[in-house]
N, C-alpha and C positions, 0 to 999 in steps of 0.2 A: 382733678379736672383734665379732660383730654386736651392735648396740645393741638392747636390748629395753626395754619399759616397766618402770617400777618395780613395778607390780602383777605383771607377768609374772615378774620376777626373784624377788619375794617368794613367789609361788606355787610356782615351781620349788624354791626353798629349802625350802619347807614340804612339798613333795611333793603339792601340790593339783592336781586336774584342772581343766579349763575350767569345770566346774559348781561348783567350790569358790571361785571369785572372780569379780569383775565383769570382763567382757571390756572391752577398750579400745574406744572409739567414735570415736577420732581418730587418724589416721595421716598421715605425710608421707614419701613414698618418692622417693628420687633414684636413677634407673636408669642403669646403666652401671658399668664397672669403674674409672672415673676418680675424681677427688677428690669427696667427698661434700659437699653444701651443708649449712651450719649448720642444725641443728634437724631434719634429714631422716635417714631410715634408708637406708643404701646397699643397693641391690638389683642384683646382677649375674646373669649368665646361669646361675650355679651354684645359685641360691637356689630350691630346689624346695619347694612347699607341703607342710607337715605340720601336723596339728592342734596339735602341741606348740609349734611356732614361731608358727603363726597367720597366716602369709602366705607367698606365694611363687608361682612359676610352676606351673601346674596342668594336669591332664589329659594328661600325657605330652608336652606341646609343648616345643619347643626354640627358644631365641633366641640371637642373636649380640650380643656387646658391641661397641660402636663408640665410639671416643674421638677427637674432632676437635681436641682442644686448645682453649685459650682460658681466659680468666679467670673466666667465669661457670660455676660448677660444675653448675648446672642445665641449661645449654645446650651444654656442651662434649661431653657423652657421652650415649648413649642405648642402648636395646635395639631390635632389629628382627628380622624373619624373613621369609622368602619364603613361609611358610605361616601360616595363622591360629594365633595363640597366646593362651593363657589366663593370667590372673593373678588369684589369689584372696586374700581377706582375711577372717578370721573376725570376725564382728560379730553383736551381738544384734539382735533385731527392731527395726525403725524406718525412718525416712526418712534418707537420707544424701546430703549435698551432695558431689559428686565434681568435682574440678578437675584437668584434664589439661593438661600442657605438651607440645606436639608440634612437631617440626621438626628440621631438619638443616642445619648451617652450610655443608655442602659438597654438598648434593643436594636434590632435590625429594622430596616425600612425598605419599602418599594414605592416608587413614585412615577406615575405618568401624568404629564401636564398638558392640558388642552387650553387654548385661548379662544375667546370670542365664540364663534359658532363651530366648535369642535375642530379647531386647527391643531394638529399634533405638533407640540413644541419640544417635549421631552419624553422619551420613550423608556419606560420600565427601568429607571435608575435605581440601583440597589446599593444600600450601605449596610455594613455590619455594625455590631454594637460598638459605640464610641467613635465611629467614623462619620465625618461630615463632608458634604460635597457642596461646592459653590458652582452653579451653572448659570450661564448668561445666554440669552437669545433675544431676537428682535421681533416685536409685534407691531403691525401696522393698524392704525385706527383711522377710519374714514367717516365722512359725513356726506349728506346729500347736496350741500351747497356747491355751486359752480361759481357764481358771482352774485351780485346784488339782485339780479332778476331771474336767474335760472337755477334749476336744481335737477337732480336725477329723478326720473319718474319711476318710483318704486311700485312693484306689484303689491297687492294687499297682503300676501303672505310674508312679504319682506318687512313690513312695518314693525313687526314684533321681534325680528331677528336680532340676536346679540351683535351681529356684524354691523348693524346700522343704528345702534343706540348711542348714547353720549358717554359711554364708559368703557373701560378696559376690564374684561372679565376673565378670570382664571378658573379652570376646573381642575381640581386635584383628585386623582384616583389611586386605587390600590391601597397601600398602607403608608400614606404620606405623613411625614413629620416636618411641618413647615416652621422653620425658625425665624426667617426674615425674608422680606421682599424689598428690593430697591428698584425704583423706576425712574428713568431719566430720559427726557426727550433727546432723540439722536437724529439731527438733521443731516449728518454726513453719510448716511447709509445709501447704498445702491438700492433702488426700489424696482421690484419686478412686478409689473401690473399684469394680472391675468384677465383676459377677455374670453368668455366662452359661455357654454350652456350648462345643463345639469350634470354633465360628466366632469365639469371643472369647478362648479360652485362649491362653497362651503355648505354642505348639507348639515342642517342643524339637528336633525332627529335620527335616531337609530331606526332601522339598520342601514340607512342610506349613507353613502359616502362618495367622495370624488378624489381624483388625484390632486386637485388644487389645495385641499386641506391636509394632505399628507406630505406634500413636497416641502413644507415648512420645516419638517423634522431634519432635513438633510442639509440645512444651511447653518453656518456659524454666524457670529456677529459680523456685520459688514453688508448684509443683504436683508432687506425686508420684502415679504411677499404681500402684495396688495391685491386681494381677490375681488374683482368686480364682475365676475360671471354670475349668471342667474339662470335657473331652470326655465326651459321653454323658449329661450331666445335664439334667434338667427342673427346673422350679421346685420340684417336690416333693422330688426327690432332692438338690437343692442345700440345701434346708432340713433334710432328715432327716440329711444328713451333717455337720451343725453348721456349715456354711459361713456362713450368715446370722448365726448366733450369734457366730462368730469376728469377722465384720465389726463387729457391734454392740458387741463387747467392746473394740474399739480405735478406733472412729470418734469424731471430735471435732465439736463444733458448727461448722457451716460447711463440713464435708466433703461429698463427693458420693458417691452410689451410682448407677452406670449399670447397668441390668438389661436383658438381652436374652435371651429364651427363646422357645420355640415349636417348634423342630425336633423335639425329643424329647417335649415335652408332647403333641404331636399323636398320638403312638403309644400314649398311655395311654387305655384304653377302658373304664374302670370306670363304674358308674352315676353317680358324682359327678364324673367327668372331663368335659373339653370346654372350649371357649374361654370360655363364659360361666358356667362352674361353677368347677372347681378352679383353672383357669388365672387367671381374674379374681380369685378369692378370694385366691390366693397373691400376686398383684401388689398387692392392697389391703393384705395383711399387710406386705409390704415397705414400702409407703408409710407405713403406720401406725407401724411400728417405727423406721424411719429418721427420721421426723419427731419421735418421742419423744426421740431423741438429739440433736436440733437439726441433723440433716443434711438434705441436699437429694437427693431421688430424681429420676432421669431415666429414663423408660421408652423403650426402643428396640424397634420391631417387628422380627421376625426377618428376617435376610438371605434374599433370594430364592434358590431353587435354579435351576440352569441346566437349564431344561426348555422347549424351544421348540416352538411349533406349526408347521404347514405354511406359515403366512404370515410366519414369522420373528419372531413375537411370543412373549413369555414366558407360559407357563401359570401360573395361580395354584395353587401346591402347598400353600399354607398355609391355605386355606379362610377361616374367620372369625376366626382367631387375631389377625391384624393389627388387625381392627376391634375386637376385644375389648380389645386393648392400648390403642387410642385412647380407647375409652370409659372405661377405668379412669383413664387420664391426665387426662381431662376431669373425671371425678367427683372425683378426689383433688387436682385443681388442681396437677398436676406437669407439667414439660416433657416433650415427646415428640419423638423423632427417628424419622422414618418410613424405616427402612432397607429395608423391603420395597419401597416405591415407588422409592426412590433407587437401590437395587441393580438393580431391574428396568430402570430407565432406563439404568444403566451397561452391563448385559449386552446390551441391545438395541442400544445405540450401538456396542458392539464387534462385534456380529453373531454369527450362528450359529457361524462358524468362528473369528473373532477372539476370542470370549469363552472359547474353550478355553485361551487364553494366561493367563487369570486363575484357572484351576482346576488341580487335580492330575490333569491328563489327559496322560499320557505313554505312548502305545501301546508304545514300545520297552521300558518297564518294566512293562507289563501293568497300568497304573494308568488308570482311567477313572472319576474321582470328580467328580460334578457338584454336590456340596455344599460340599466343602472347598477353600479357596483355596491357591494358591501365594504366594510373597512379593509378586509384582506385584499380584495380585488383592487381597490383604490390605492392601497399601499404598494402593490406590485407595479401598477402603472406609474406611480410616482417615481419608482426606481428606473423605469424606462425613460422618463423625462430627464432624470439625472444623467443617465448614460448618453442621452441626446445632447445635453449641455457639454459633456466631455468630448463627444465625437465632433461637435462643431467648434471646439476649442474656444468657447465663449469665455470672456473674462470672468464670468460668474463661477467658473470651475475652480478658481482660486479660493472660493469661500465655501466650498462643499466640505462637509465633515468626512472624515476618513471612514469609508465603508468599502467592502469588497465589490469588485465589478459585478454587475448583474447581467445575466443572460436570460432573456425571456423564454428560451427553449428549455431552460432548467430553472423553473420558478422555485421560490421558497415553499417548503412543505406547509400546507394549510394548518396542520396540527401544531406547528411550532409558532404560529402567529398569536401574539398576545395583545388583545385589544379590550380593555375594560369598558363595558358599555356605559354611555352617558345616560342620565335619568330620562331625558326627553326622548320619546319614541312616537312613531306614527306609522299607520298602515296606508296612509295616503301617498300615492305615487307622485313624484315630482312632475311638474309641467313638462310637456314635450316627450312623454313616454311613447 
């Protein structure tokens, strides 16, 4: 019989639902059909997720149990699949330290791990025969609740997103051999809250992507990325849908808020709208409220659109909005990352044709989007954000993984980028296109 927590057993005996008792915030799973390690819960290919159990393989994916034998129960057996597979665990809101044991005694492996709505957590980790790797990263889980009376006003398309459900979901890609997963709530992490639009949000479906779901890959334990961005939002609609209130309800002193808007603010044409009116006033509101909570605000200018002139240089499609963001950052004495200038340099370095590789431009699918990125473009922009963290000498820089410095005028070759596509795909353009 499967091992369950004492709380879970008591709840079942009393007939309580998940809202009737405290969910567990600590799990240790040993994968495979062989002998289970002491203190771990055994997970075989037959364990399918249900809300009643609270963990299991999810989204209809199938895995295979492999047992190589040996004395170490954590390393003798594992689960694997030739297709991407999902494993979910029901947990309450918070930051979670996740430790994976990966490897195969009799074969080589390759593993990319995404969490929730395609947040890149582990990139193309490779092990040789008999080699095992233990990797740790932090995943943030959020819910809609602000207090007993208020909650985030989600768009219809958000209601089914993995980012907003009641569980922590992992996606394993390539040739993964998963031996064990350990999950532990970690309240001591610095949380970086992301506020933005479709260029920042965790895009759940291929081929769409944003820098907000790629930047997670560049942080070690100690930092959690809490992405509250959503497609189609301006500063005004972000605030009116209670998303700033949500951040302020959970932010701790020393946490960060990265705010990038402009694309949709430019479409607001009221008498009080404009770069130096509502846009600047709302950025000042962010600065004021985040500082009250002891947090650190970082302003990012909007990412450039792919719009070239006849000379092969990028047109300015944002008008005075980047300048307005810079002025507010200077007035409020908060750091600024100039994504407009840096992404302009990136696209011009790629060239008129080469820059198409960074956007959702697929003529065969009738997609020609010069605003939204594909995974390669999002990954390159995440590197720009990382360099901005370093340049501003933010405390977050101490938690970055060791990677070579990135120069947007010398982008990574598109041909070398390895992104295993997730199963979910859509031809529907994000809001705010």
